[in-house]
N, C-alpha and C positions, 0 to 999 in steps of 0.2 A: 504493500500500500504506500510506503514512503516514495518509492520510485514513480508510481502512478501519480502521486500528488505532485511531484516535481515536474513530470512530463506535462500534466495539466496546467501547471503554473507557467511553464515555458510556452505552451500553446497559447495561453491567454496573453502573454507578453508579446509573442509574435503577431497575434491578432491586433493588439494595440499598436504595434509599430507599423504594421501594414495600413491600418486605418488612419493613423496620424500622417503617414507619408502620402496617402491618397488624398488628403485634404490640403496638400501643399504645405504641411507643417504649420497650419494656421489655427487649427482648432484643438485646444487642449482636451476638450471633452472626448475627442476621438481616441485619446489614450486611456480612457476609462478602464478597459479590460486589464490593464497592467496593475491597477489598484487592487485587483483580486489576485493577479498572477504572482506578483512579488511576494506577498505573504505565503502563498501556497508553496513556492520554491523554498522559502526559509523554514516553514513548518515541516516540509518533507525532509529537509536536511536535519532538522532537530529530531525528527522521529527515528533517525537511524541509531540514536542512543536509546537503549532499552528502557532506561529509567524515565525518559521523556516521551516515549512513543504514544501512550494513550492520550496524554494531554495534548500533544502536538497534532495528532490526527483529529481529535475532537475540535480543536481550534481551526484546523484547516477546513473541515466540513462546515463549520459555522461561518467562516469567511466566505466560502464558496456560496453558501446559502444567501448571505446578505448581498454578495455581488450579483447573484441571479435575480434577487428581488429588486435590486436597484436598476437592473437592466430591463425589467419588465415593461416600463413605459416605452422604451425604444423598440423592444420586440413587438409590442402591440402596434406601433406605427407601421411595422413591416407587414403585419398580417391583417390589419384593419381594412375594411372595404374602402376603395377609392375609385375614382373614374379611371377607365382604361388608359386614357391619354395622360394621366397625371404621373409625374416622375416620382420615384421613391424618395421619401424624405431622407436628408443626410443622416447618416448614422443608423438608419433603420436595420440594414443588413448586419452591421457590426453588433448592434444591440441584440438582434435575434440570435446570432452565433454565440455571443457571450452568454445569453440566457440558456441556450441549449447545452453548451459545454459545462457550465456550472451546474445545471440541473442533472446532467449525466454523472458528474463527479459526486454530487450529493447522493444520488441514488446508489451508486456503487459503494460509497462510504457507509451509508446506512445499512446496506446489505452485508457489508463486511463486518460492521459492528454487531449486527444481529446474529450472524453465523458464529462470530467469536464468542458471544454471550451464550449461545446454545451449546457450544462445545465445553464451556467452563461450568455449565449448570450441572448440579448433581443428578 
């Protein structure tokens, strides 16, 4: 799970860099996915220490959950009905991708926690 956490963090950072570059480096909001990506990378690194693993993984899932919730308005702009000739709002696709990546990470993290708890139950 720590490696998966770091890979997800790097994916979000790459998504932020791509979106920031696509705006001509003029919109700081385009770099929003990195706000969730950097903590995921650091929590994934901290989770490699056995004493810190549980706390770091729980914090990583919490950060991903908040990142996904904060990207929901942008994701909604991507899937909301609009006229056929209307262009996509800026950041809508990035918001949708951020929401999907963080939601997938949270789902995998919760499944991992539940499986771990079931193994340790008497």
